[in-house]
C-alpha positions as a LaTeX table, in Angstrom:
\begin{tabular}{lrrr}
\hline
Residue & $x$ (\AA) & $y$ (\AA) & $z$ (\AA) \\
\hline
Unk1 & 118.45 & 100.88 & 105.93 \\
Unk2 & 114.95 & 100.65 & 107.38 \\
Unk3 & 114.18 & 96.95 & 107.22 \\
Unk4 & 111.00 & 94.90 & 107.59 \\
Unk5 & 111.15 & 91.10 & 107.90 \\
Unk6 & 108.22 & 88.98 & 106.70 \\
Unk7 & 108.13 & 85.41 & 108.03 \\
Unk8 & 105.92 & 82.67 & 106.61 \\
Unk9 & 105.54 & 80.88 & 109.94 \\
Unk10 & 104.53 & 77.38 & 108.80 \\
Unk11 & 106.96 & 77.39 & 105.89 \\
Unk12 & 109.72 & 78.48 & 108.25 \\
Unk13 & 108.79 & 75.85 & 110.86 \\
Unk14 & 108.98 & 72.95 & 108.42 \\
Unk15 & 112.06 & 74.31 & 106.64 \\
Unk16 & 114.09 & 75.30 & 109.69 \\
Unk17 & 113.17 & 74.02 & 113.15 \\
Unk18 & 110.90 & 70.97 & 112.89 \\
Unk19 & 112.57 & 67.89 & 114.42 \\
Unk20 & 115.33 & 70.05 & 115.94 \\
Unk21 & 116.11 & 71.28 & 119.46 \\
Unk22 & 115.98 & 74.91 & 118.34 \\
Unk23 & 112.24 & 75.68 & 118.41 \\
Unk24 & 112.67 & 78.22 & 121.26 \\
Unk25 & 113.99 & 80.64 & 118.67 \\
Unk26 & 114.73 & 84.34 & 119.10 \\
Unk27 & 113.78 & 85.65 & 115.67 \\
Unk28 & 115.34 & 89.08 & 116.17 \\
Unk29 & 118.66 & 87.58 & 117.26 \\
Unk30 & 118.59 & 85.18 & 114.31 \\
Unk31 & 117.96 & 87.84 & 111.67 \\
Unk32 & 120.57 & 90.17 & 113.15 \\
Unk33 & 123.10 & 87.35 & 112.78 \\
Unk34 & 122.12 & 86.72 & 109.18 \\
Unk35 & 121.91 & 90.32 & 107.97 \\
Unk36 & 124.59 & 92.96 & 107.64 \\
Unk37 & 124.48 & 95.57 & 110.47 \\
Unk38 & 123.42 & 98.23 & 107.94 \\
Unk39 & 119.95 & 96.66 & 107.97 \\
Unk40 & 118.04 & 98.28 & 110.83 \\
Unk41 & 115.21 & 95.85 & 111.62 \\
Unk42 & 112.20 & 98.03 & 112.44 \\
Unk43 & 109.56 & 95.27 & 112.33 \\
Unk44 & 109.18 & 91.50 & 112.08 \\
Unk45 & 105.81 & 90.37 & 110.75 \\
Unk46 & 105.10 & 86.74 & 111.56 \\
Unk47 & 102.32 & 85.07 & 109.57 \\
Unk48 & 100.87 & 81.93 & 111.12 \\
Unk49 & 97.67 & 80.26 & 112.37 \\
Unk50 & 96.61 & 78.65 & 115.62 \\
Unk51 & 97.07 & 74.92 & 115.12 \\
Unk52 & 94.33 & 72.43 & 115.96 \\
Unk53 & 95.86 & 69.45 & 117.82 \\
Unk54 & 95.14 & 66.13 & 116.15 \\
Unk55 & 97.65 & 63.53 & 117.34 \\
Unk56 & 99.31 & 65.75 & 119.96 \\
Unk57 & 96.86 & 67.44 & 122.38 \\
Unk58 & 99.57 & 69.78 & 123.73 \\
Unk59 & 100.71 & 71.08 & 120.34 \\
Unk60 & 98.49 & 74.16 & 120.41 \\
Unk61 & 99.55 & 74.90 & 124.01 \\
Unk62 & 103.25 & 74.85 & 123.08 \\
Unk63 & 102.59 & 77.10 & 120.10 \\
Unk64 & 100.69 & 79.58 & 122.30 \\
Unk65 & 103.52 & 79.66 & 124.85 \\
Unk66 & 106.10 & 80.31 & 122.15 \\
Unk67 & 104.08 & 83.12 & 120.57 \\
Unk68 & 103.60 & 84.79 & 123.96 \\
Unk69 & 107.32 & 84.36 & 124.66 \\
Unk70 & 108.64 & 86.09 & 121.58 \\
Unk71 & 105.97 & 88.80 & 121.79 \\
Unk72 & 107.14 & 89.54 & 125.35 \\
Unk73 & 110.82 & 89.50 & 124.38 \\
Unk74 & 110.73 & 91.16 & 120.93 \\
Unk75 & 108.70 & 94.40 & 120.86 \\
Unk76 & 109.22 & 94.77 & 117.09 \\
Unk77 & 107.27 & 91.60 & 116.30 \\
Unk78 & 103.69 & 91.51 & 115.03 \\
Unk79 & 101.54 & 88.38 & 114.63 \\
Unk80 & 99.18 & 88.17 & 111.65 \\
Unk81 & 96.88 & 85.16 & 111.83 \\
Unk82 & 95.42 & 82.99 & 109.11 \\
Unk83 & 93.38 & 79.82 & 109.66 \\
Unk84 & 94.40 & 76.24 & 110.33 \\
Unk85 & 92.05 & 73.71 & 108.76 \\
Unk86 & 91.72 & 69.92 & 109.02 \\
Unk87 & 89.26 & 67.93 & 106.94 \\
Unk88 & 88.87 & 64.38 & 105.60 \\
Unk89 & 89.84 & 63.79 & 101.96 \\
Unk90 & 89.50 & 60.70 & 99.77 \\
Unk91 & 92.79 & 59.97 & 97.99 \\
Unk92 & 93.59 & 57.23 & 95.47 \\
Unk93 & 95.88 & 54.38 & 96.53 \\
Unk94 & 98.96 & 53.64 & 94.44 \\
Unk95 & 98.36 & 49.92 & 94.93 \\
Unk96 & 94.68 & 49.10 & 95.57 \\
Unk97 & 94.10 & 46.52 & 98.31 \\
Unk98 & 91.31 & 43.93 & 98.11 \\
Unk99 & 89.38 & 46.01 & 95.67 \\
Unk100 & 89.82 & 49.21 & 97.70 \\
Unk101 & 91.04 & 52.00 & 95.40 \\
Unk102 & 90.73 & 54.96 & 97.79 \\
Unk103 & 91.55 & 55.80 & 101.41 \\
Unk104 & 90.07 & 58.44 & 103.67 \\
Unk105 & 92.83 & 60.61 & 105.17 \\
Unk106 & 92.85 & 63.69 & 107.38 \\
Unk107 & 94.45 & 66.58 & 105.53 \\
Unk108 & 95.69 & 69.64 & 107.40 \\
Unk109 & 96.46 & 72.96 & 105.79 \\
Unk110 & 97.07 & 76.53 & 106.74 \\
Unk111 & 95.06 & 79.11 & 104.83 \\
Unk112 & 95.66 & 82.81 & 104.40 \\
Unk113 & 99.27 & 83.40 & 105.40 \\
Unk114 & 100.63 & 83.70 & 101.86 \\
Unk115 & 97.93 & 86.21 & 100.91 \\
Unk116 & 98.35 & 88.13 & 104.17 \\
Unk117 & 102.12 & 88.29 & 103.69 \\
Unk118 & 101.82 & 89.54 & 100.11 \\
Unk119 & 99.29 & 92.22 & 101.07 \\
Unk120 & 101.36 & 93.51 & 104.00 \\
Unk121 & 104.55 & 93.47 & 101.93 \\
Unk122 & 103.06 & 95.57 & 99.13 \\
Unk123 & 101.10 & 97.89 & 101.43 \\
Unk124 & 104.15 & 98.65 & 103.60 \\
Unk125 & 106.18 & 99.37 & 100.45 \\
Unk126 & 103.56 & 101.80 & 99.11 \\
Unk127 & 103.47 & 103.55 & 102.50 \\
Unk128 & 107.29 & 103.74 & 102.36 \\
Unk129 & 107.76 & 102.05 & 105.72 \\
Unk130 & 110.97 & 100.29 & 104.71 \\
Unk131 & 113.97 & 100.50 & 102.40 \\
Unk132 & 114.61 & 96.74 & 102.43 \\
Unk133 & 112.19 & 93.85 & 102.77 \\
Unk134 & 113.40 & 90.44 & 103.94 \\
Unk135 & 111.21 & 87.49 & 102.94 \\
Unk136 & 111.54 & 84.24 & 104.91 \\
Unk137 & 109.69 & 81.67 & 102.84 \\
Unk138 & 109.95 & 79.27 & 99.93 \\
Unk139 & 106.41 & 79.80 & 98.65 \\
Unk140 & 106.51 & 80.67 & 94.93 \\
Unk141 & 103.02 & 82.23 & 95.19 \\
Unk142 & 104.72 & 85.32 & 96.65 \\
Unk143 & 106.75 & 86.03 & 93.49 \\
Unk144 & 104.33 & 88.55 & 91.96 \\
Unk145 & 104.26 & 90.65 & 95.13 \\
Unk146 & 108.06 & 90.64 & 95.29 \\
Unk147 & 108.29 & 91.84 & 91.68 \\
Unk148 & 105.96 & 94.74 & 92.46 \\
Unk149 & 107.95 & 95.83 & 95.50 \\
Unk150 & 111.29 & 95.56 & 93.73 \\
Unk151 & 110.35 & 96.98 & 90.31 \\
Unk152 & 107.55 & 99.46 & 91.08 \\
Unk153 & 108.73 & 100.78 & 94.44 \\
Unk154 & 112.50 & 100.30 & 93.97 \\
Unk155 & 112.93 & 98.52 & 97.28 \\
Unk156 & 115.67 & 96.04 & 98.07 \\
Unk157 & 114.15 & 92.58 & 98.44 \\
Unk158 & 116.17 & 89.85 & 100.17 \\
Unk159 & 115.07 & 86.22 & 100.15 \\
Unk160 & 116.10 & 84.18 & 103.20 \\
Unk161 & 115.69 & 80.47 & 102.55 \\
Unk162 & 115.26 & 78.03 & 105.47 \\
Unk163 & 118.07 & 75.42 & 105.51 \\
Unk164 & 115.94 & 72.42 & 104.51 \\
Unk165 & 114.82 & 74.21 & 101.35 \\
Unk166 & 118.32 & 75.23 & 100.22 \\
Unk167 & 118.54 & 72.59 & 97.47 \\
Unk168 & 115.00 & 73.21 & 96.27 \\
Unk169 & 114.86 & 76.98 & 96.64 \\
Unk170 & 112.05 & 78.45 & 94.55 \\
Unk171 & 113.54 & 79.86 & 91.34 \\
Unk172 & 110.50 & 82.12 & 90.95 \\
Unk173 & 111.16 & 83.71 & 94.32 \\
Unk174 & 114.89 & 83.99 & 93.75 \\
Unk175 & 114.36 & 85.71 & 90.38 \\
Unk176 & 111.93 & 88.17 & 91.97 \\
Unk177 & 114.39 & 89.32 & 94.64 \\
Unk178 & 117.39 & 91.59 & 94.66 \\
Unk179 & 119.44 & 88.81 & 96.22 \\
Unk180 & 118.98 & 85.57 & 98.11 \\
Unk181 & 120.66 & 84.00 & 101.14 \\
Unk182 & 120.44 & 80.75 & 103.09 \\
Unk183 & 120.26 & 80.79 & 106.88 \\
Unk184 & 123.25 & 78.91 & 108.29 \\
Unk185 & 122.17 & 76.00 & 110.52 \\
Unk186 & 124.61 & 77.05 & 113.26 \\
Unk187 & 122.74 & 80.33 & 113.75 \\
Unk188 & 119.71 & 78.58 & 115.23 \\
Unk189 & 121.58 & 77.22 & 118.26 \\
Unk190 & 123.14 & 80.66 & 118.76 \\
Unk191 & 119.79 & 82.48 & 118.62 \\
Unk192 & 117.66 & 80.95 & 121.37 \\
Unk193 & 115.31 & 82.89 & 123.64 \\
Unk194 & 116.21 & 83.16 & 127.33 \\
Unk195 & 114.55 & 80.52 & 129.52 \\
Unk196 & 112.50 & 81.76 & 131.23 \\
Unk197 & 111.65 & 85.01 & 129.44 \\
Unk198 & 112.76 & 87.81 & 131.83 \\
Unk199 & 109.99 & 89.29 & 134.00 \\
Unk200 & 107.48 & 86.62 & 132.93 \\
Unk201 & 106.50 & 83.09 & 133.88 \\
Unk202 & 107.04 & 81.85 & 130.33 \\
Unk203 & 109.31 & 78.81 & 130.09 \\
Unk204 & 110.46 & 76.71 & 127.16 \\
Unk205 & 108.19 & 73.65 & 126.84 \\
Unk206 & 110.01 & 70.60 & 128.28 \\
Unk207 & 109.36 & 68.68 & 125.03 \\
Unk208 & 111.66 & 71.14 & 123.27 \\
Unk209 & 114.64 & 70.53 & 125.57 \\
\hline
\end{tabular}
């Protein structure tokens, strides 16, 4: 079956690899381990944004190295960028201190990836580019797009849930899909990119060792 994989990059990062030693991840190898061999992965669309370093000046550099690495190693992958935003926000304190009821905090958010993913998913279905779509996210905002692809275009829609979201998997997403699966934690250690990437000077960042 012609298969396209759609990865919500930030959702996947926080649900799968943050605070682990498996950030140097080979996405193609991972999805081939998860899926039955009948699913012929023709494309992986990775939706993310360039981060703006706040507390870690090298964060954006590590992200750039990783993106270059899997682009060099996985020809089927395509990067679709949204925007990373950081702005101060006044939030109320649960327990006011010395008459202070609010605090000024720096809020970071990624904008655009959920919309971009939904648009690509539906557009690729209408152009009949795939028989099966694999969604790697836990964002319930994608449910309407999944319903359209499944019900209007008769495509198989598989939800892959990152391990950390297994117990709080979105019911809206699950109900919109043909079936749902959880990525086994052991697969991440088994699906690492080569270090360095062959025929390049791209190495795994030492902080990820």
